[in-house]
C-alpha positions, 0 to 999 in steps of 0.5 A, a space after each residue: 833676659 833671653 829664654 833658654 832654648 829648648 830642644 823638642 824631642 825627636 821621634 825615633 826613626 825607623 831602621 833603614 834597610 841596606 841594599 843587598 850586595 850583587 853576587 856577580 860584582 860584589 857591589 852593594 848598589 849593583 854597579 860594577 866595581 871601579 877599575 884600578 885606573 879609576 881608583 888611581 885617578 880618584 886617589 890623585 884627585 884627592 891628593 891634589 885637593 889635599 895639597 892645595 888645601 895645605 898650601 892655602 892654609 900655609 899661606 894664610 898662616 904666613 899672612 897671619 904671622 906677618 900681620 902679627 909681626 907688623 902689629 907688634 912693631 907698631 905697638 913697640 913704636 907707639 910705646 917708644 913715643 909714649 915714653 918720650 912724651 912722658 920724659 918731656 913732661 917729667 
């Protein structure tokens, strides 16, 4: 029999200090804010990545459905063969 896992208690963590916002730029880490072109580029990259992931997922779903249809056709053929064998015996 396998013994159940026990989780060791974790010690509490110290609160983390957040960096103060730079009054000149408003950025929390002191860097300059992104310009509109960089934001559009980042948005376009995120959209392209999402579209690609959606296409890959859709293709996987189509393949799964095709394999499922093939399996069902094979099971139907095997069932027909079994019925014919039973008919020959009886």
